[in-house]
C-alpha positions as CSV (number, residue, x, y, z in Angstrom):
1,M,108.3,110.8,89.7
2,S,111.4,109.8,87.8
3,L,113.9,108.7,90.5
4,E,116.9,108.9,88.1
5,N,116.7,112.6,88.7
6,V,117.3,112.4,92.4
7,Q,120.7,114.1,93.1
8,D,122.7,114.9,96.0
9,E,121.0,118.3,96.7
10,V,122.6,119.6,99.9
11,A,121.3,123.0,100.9
12,A,123.6,125.8,101.6
13,E,122.0,126.4,105.0
14,R,120.6,123.3,106.8
15,C,117.3,123.6,108.4
16,P,117.2,123.0,112.1
17,A,116.7,119.7,113.6
18,S,113.1,118.4,113.8
19,S,111.3,118.3,117.1
20,S,111.3,115.1,119.2
21,L,109.8,112.3,117.4
22,T,109.1,109.3,119.6
23,G,106.7,106.3,119.7
24,V,104.2,108.9,121.0
25,V,104.1,110.5,117.6
26,V,103.3,107.1,116.0
27,A,100.4,106.5,118.5
28,E,99.0,110.1,118.0
29,A,99.1,109.7,114.2
30,V,97.3,106.3,114.2
31,Q,94.7,107.7,116.6
32,R,94.1,110.8,114.4
33,R,93.6,108.4,111.5
34,S,91.1,106.3,113.5
35,G,90.0,104.3,110.6
36,A,89.0,107.2,108.3
37,S,89.7,106.5,104.6
38,S,92.5,108.5,103.2
39,M,93.4,109.9,99.6
40,P,96.1,107.4,98.0
41,L,99.6,108.8,98.6
42,N,102.3,109.0,96.0
43,V,105.0,107.0,97.9
44,V,108.5,106.0,97.0
45,A,110.6,103.5,99.3
46,F,114.3,104.1,99.8
47,K,116.4,101.3,101.2
48,F,120.0,102.1,102.4
49,G,122.6,99.3,103.0
50,G,125.2,99.2,105.8
51,S,128.0,100.9,103.7
52,S,125.7,103.8,102.9
53,L,125.1,104.4,106.6
54,L,128.8,103.9,107.9
55,G,129.4,106.9,110.1
56,A,127.9,110.4,110.5
57,D,129.1,111.7,107.1
58,R,127.5,109.0,105.2
59,M,124.3,109.2,107.1
60,L,124.1,113.0,106.3
61,H,124.9,112.4,102.8
62,A,122.1,109.7,102.5
63,S,119.7,112.1,104.2
64,S,120.3,114.7,101.4
65,L,119.1,112.1,99.0
66,V,115.9,111.6,101.0
67,R,115.5,115.3,101.3
68,A,115.5,115.8,97.7
69,A,113.0,113.1,96.9
70,A,110.7,114.3,99.9
71,Q,110.2,117.6,98.3
72,K,108.3,115.7,95.5
73,V,106.7,112.8,97.0
74,S,106.3,110.8,100.3
75,V,109.2,108.8,101.3
76,T,109.5,105.8,103.4
77,V,113.0,104.7,104.3
78,V,114.3,101.2,105.3
79,V,117.7,100.9,106.9
80,S,120.3,98.2,107.5
81,A,122.7,98.2,110.4
82,M,126.0,100.0,109.9
83,K,128.5,97.9,108.0
84,G,130.1,95.5,110.3
85,V,127.7,95.8,113.1
86,T,125.7,92.7,112.4
87,D,128.7,90.5,112.3
88,H,129.9,92.1,115.6
89,L,126.5,91.4,117.2
90,L,126.6,87.7,116.1
91,S,130.2,87.5,117.5
92,I,128.7,88.8,120.8
93,A,126.0,86.2,120.7
94,R,128.6,83.4,120.2
95,A,130.8,84.7,123.0
96,F,127.7,84.8,125.3
97,A,126.4,81.4,124.3
98,N,129.9,80.0,125.0
99,G,129.7,81.3,128.6
100,N,132.2,84.2,128.0
101,C,129.9,86.9,129.5
102,V,132.6,89.2,130.3
103,R,133.7,89.4,126.7
104,A,130.1,89.7,125.4
105,Q,129.5,92.8,127.8
106,R,132.6,94.4,126.9
107,E,131.9,94.1,123.1
108,A,128.3,95.3,123.7
109,G,129.6,98.3,125.5
110,F,131.9,99.0,122.5
111,L,129.0,98.9,120.1
112,L,127.0,101.3,122.2
113,Q,129.9,103.7,122.1
114,L,130.3,103.4,118.6
115,H,126.8,104.6,117.9
116,L,127.1,107.4,120.5
117,D,130.3,108.5,118.5
118,V,128.4,108.7,115.4
119,L,125.5,110.6,117.2
120,R,128.1,113.3,118.4
121,D,129.6,113.6,114.8
122,L,126.0,114.4,113.3
123,G,126.4,117.8,114.8
124,L,122.9,118.0,116.2
125,E,121.5,120.8,118.6
126,E,122.2,119.9,122.2
127,E,118.4,119.2,123.0
128,E,118.4,116.8,120.1
129,V,121.5,115.1,121.1
130,L,120.2,114.4,124.6
131,R,117.1,113.0,123.3
132,V,118.7,110.7,120.8
133,C,121.3,109.8,123.3
134,H,118.8,108.7,125.7
135,D,117.2,106.4,123.1
136,L,120.6,104.8,122.3
137,E,121.5,104.3,125.9
138,L,118.0,102.5,126.5
139,L,119.0,100.3,123.6
140,G,122.4,99.7,124.9
141,R,121.0,98.9,128.3
142,D,118.6,96.3,126.8
143,L,121.6,94.8,124.8
144,L,123.7,94.6,128.0
145,Y,120.9,92.9,129.7
146,E,120.6,90.3,127.1
147,V,124.2,89.3,127.8
148,S,124.3,89.8,131.5
149,S,125.6,87.0,133.7
150,Q,122.2,86.8,135.3
151,S,120.8,85.3,132.2
152,R,121.4,81.8,131.2
153,P,123.5,81.4,128.1
154,S,122.0,79.5,125.2
155,A,123.1,79.0,121.7
156,S,119.6,79.2,120.5
157,A,118.6,80.8,117.3
158,E,116.1,82.8,119.0
159,L,118.9,84.5,120.9
160,F,121.0,85.2,118.0
161,D,117.9,86.9,116.4
162,R,117.2,89.1,119.4
163,L,120.8,90.2,119.5
164,A,121.2,90.7,115.6
165,S,118.3,92.9,115.6
166,F,120.0,95.7,117.7
167,G,122.1,96.9,114.8
168,E,119.1,98.0,112.8
169,R,117.4,99.4,115.8
170,F,120.5,101.7,116.6
171,S,120.7,102.7,112.8
172,A,117.1,103.7,112.6
173,R,117.3,106.1,115.5
174,L,120.6,107.7,114.1
175,F,119.3,108.0,110.7
176,A,116.2,109.6,111.8
177,A,118.3,112.1,113.6
178,A,120.4,112.8,110.5
179,L,117.3,113.5,108.5
180,G,116.2,115.9,111.2
181,K,119.6,117.6,110.9
182,S,118.9,117.9,107.1
183,G,115.5,119.5,107.7
184,V,113.4,116.5,107.1
185,A,110.9,115.5,109.9
186,A,111.4,111.7,110.5
187,V,110.5,109.2,113.1
188,P,112.2,105.7,113.8
189,V,109.8,102.7,113.5
190,S,110.7,99.2,114.5
191,S,109.6,96.7,111.9
192,S,109.1,94.1,114.5
193,D,106.0,96.2,115.5
194,F,104.2,95.0,112.2
195,V,106.1,92.6,110.2
196,L,104.8,89.3,111.2
197,T,106.7,86.1,110.7
198,C,106.9,82.4,111.4
199,D,109.1,81.3,114.2
200,T,111.9,79.9,112.0
201,F,114.4,82.0,113.7
202,R,117.4,83.4,111.6
203,D,115.4,82.7,108.5
204,A,111.7,83.7,109.3
205,Q,109.2,83.9,106.6
206,P,106.8,87.0,106.6
207,H,103.1,86.6,106.5
208,L,102.6,89.3,103.9
209,E,98.9,89.9,104.1
210,Q,98.8,90.4,107.8
211,T,102.0,92.3,107.7
212,K,100.6,94.8,105.1
213,E,97.3,95.2,107.2
214,R,99.3,95.9,110.4
215,G,101.9,98.0,108.5
216,R,99.5,100.3,107.1
217,E,98.1,101.2,110.3
218,V,101.4,102.2,111.5
219,L,103.0,103.8,108.5
220,L,100.2,105.6,106.6
221,P,99.3,107.9,109.3
222,L,102.9,109.0,109.5
223,L,103.1,109.7,105.9
224,E,99.9,111.6,105.9
225,D,101.4,113.7,108.7
226,G,104.3,114.6,106.4
227,L,106.7,112.4,108.4
228,V,109.3,110.1,107.0
229,P,109.2,106.9,108.6
230,V,112.8,105.2,109.1
231,V,111.9,101.6,109.3
232,T,114.3,98.8,110.5
233,G,115.2,96.3,107.9
234,F,116.0,92.7,108.5
235,I,113.8,92.1,111.6
236,G,110.1,91.1,112.3
237,A,108.4,89.2,115.1
238,T,106.4,86.1,115.7
239,P,102.6,86.5,116.6
240,D,103.5,86.2,120.3
241,G,106.1,89.0,120.0
242,R,109.5,87.3,119.9
243,I,112.0,88.9,117.6
244,T,112.9,87.1,114.5
245,T,115.2,87.9,111.4
246,L,114.5,87.3,107.8
247,G,118.1,85.7,107.3
248,R,121.5,87.3,106.6
249,N,121.6,89.9,103.6
250,S,117.8,90.2,103.6
251,S,117.4,94.0,104.1
252,D,116.7,94.4,100.3
253,F,113.8,91.9,100.9
254,S,112.7,94.2,103.8
255,G,112.7,97.1,101.6
256,A,110.5,95.3,99.1
257,I,108.1,94.2,102.0
258,I,107.8,97.9,103.3
259,A,107.3,99.2,99.8
260,H,104.5,96.6,99.3
261,V,102.9,97.7,102.7
262,V,102.8,101.3,101.6
263,D,101.8,100.6,98.0
264,A,105.0,102.3,96.7
265,A,105.2,102.6,92.9
266,E,109.1,102.5,93.2
267,L,111.7,100.9,95.5
268,V,115.3,102.4,95.3
269,I,118.0,100.1,96.6
270,W,120.8,102.6,97.5
271,T,124.1,100.6,97.6
272,D,127.8,101.3,96.7
273,V,127.8,100.2,93.0
274,D,126.5,102.0,90.1
275,G,123.9,99.4,89.4
276,I,123.6,95.8,88.0
277,Y,126.3,94.5,85.7
278,S,126.2,91.9,83.0
279,A,129.1,90.2,84.8
280,N,131.3,90.9,87.8
281,P,133.2,94.0,86.8
282,N,136.1,93.1,89.1
283,E,136.5,89.8,87.1
284,S,135.4,90.7,83.5
285,V,136.6,93.6,81.4
286,E,133.6,92.9,79.3
287,A,131.1,93.5,82.0
288,Q,128.5,96.2,81.2
289,L,126.2,98.3,83.5
290,L,122.6,97.3,82.6
291,H,120.3,100.4,82.6
292,E,117.1,98.5,82.0
293,L,116.0,95.0,83.0
294,S,112.7,93.2,83.2
295,Y,111.9,90.9,86.2
296,D,112.6,88.0,83.9
297,D,115.9,89.3,82.9
298,A,117.0,90.1,86.3
299,H,115.9,86.7,87.5
300,A,117.8,85.0,84.7
301,L,120.9,86.9,85.8
302,A,120.6,85.9,89.5
303,A,120.1,82.2,88.4
304,S,123.3,82.3,86.4
305,G,125.1,83.3,89.5
306,A,125.2,87.2,89.2
307,K,124.9,89.1,92.4
308,V,121.9,91.1,91.6
309,L,119.2,91.3,94.6
310,H,117.9,89.1,97.3
311,A,116.0,86.3,95.8
312,K,112.9,87.1,97.1
313,V,112.7,90.8,95.9
314,L,111.9,90.2,92.4
315,P,108.8,87.9,92.9
316,L,107.2,90.5,95.3
317,A,108.1,93.3,93.0
318,A,106.7,91.5,89.9
319,E,103.5,90.7,91.8
320,T,102.6,94.5,92.3
321,E,104.5,95.7,89.2
322,M,106.7,97.7,91.6
323,V,109.7,99.4,89.8
324,V,113.1,98.5,91.6
325,W,116.1,100.7,91.1
326,V,119.6,99.7,92.1
327,R,121.6,103.0,92.5
328,N,124.8,104.2,94.0
329,T,124.5,106.3,97.3
330,F,128.0,107.7,96.6
331,N,127.4,108.4,92.8
332,P,123.8,109.7,92.9
333,Q,124.4,111.4,89.4
334,A,124.7,107.8,87.8
335,R,121.4,106.7,86.5
336,G,121.5,103.2,87.9
337,T,119.6,100.0,87.0
338,R,115.8,100.2,86.7
339,I,113.9,96.8,86.9
340,G,110.3,96.5,86.0
341,S,107.7,94.8,83.8
342,P,108.2,95.6,80.0
343,R,104.9,97.6,80.3
344,S,105.9,99.7,83.2
345,L,109.3,100.3,81.7
346,R,107.8,101.5,78.4
347,S,105.5,103.7,80.3
348,M,108.3,105.4,82.2
349,V,110.4,105.9,79.1
350,Q,107.5,107.7,77.5
351,Q,107.1,110.0,80.6
352,E,110.6,110.9,80.5
353,E,110.5,111.8,76.8
354,L,107.5,114.0,77.4
355,A,109.3,115.6,80.6
């Protein structure tokens, strides 16, 4: 599938919201698979950044991009927290660590209400609103418990990771609901269930082979059942189950990890720019949008100071010859930038010429 053809295809009449999809769905899908060998799936991974998910309208717009692709291939989605939410959560962590529990609880309540407002604006059926509202309120209760006065304030990196993880967890539930509104059956999945990391909190390193083995047991049954997993970016867990994060601005890396887990041929990083430029277009009138880049070219751009991708995306993509796209959520007609090996890029150009 050539992902440069994915457009903003919003149906004139939206399909009804999908039925309730919870952790039970994941468990049942895994049980049905029960170790049986499966035919290879044609999978692409979409990663949406925080600006692409800021509010109900943007979530519904992003869901239309997933819907267009899901009509042709299996899709796995990785989501960031809504723009600004992680910073707010870290502010809550600092307030709590400084002993200001009242402020921390007040701001935690504000964040819960922010996500409940987005849920309201999605325009879901009443039954679906009640189900997702229940999920969000459970998360909100857990967040409030973390900053309750009964807990002992600590400025540990472990505390900061636990609190920072809530943004992606809220976002995954909302975006799965937005997909349901668009007629795409989806289920939120917490990456901490299978992304295994070391215990270097706030900058944890994933154990890729164990993560892939565990992740395939979670994600492949869902894909085989025709569901779109909506996976939390940014977070993982230690072998004993403590929440970790992969570091700030690591959701692109999370997207590459999840794409690696499901053997996706392509990873599309949906952001708020048309692609990768030869220089900062805000600073140089000579900056040009680059449509094709090899892994080496992209790495050289990054080494020269250009803002390209998270530093760990390209090595992982090159290892598996995964094609990486950088595209604009708000301008899906734009082709974007495609990064791959010279061989894979030549092959894709030939396929496009024959299409």
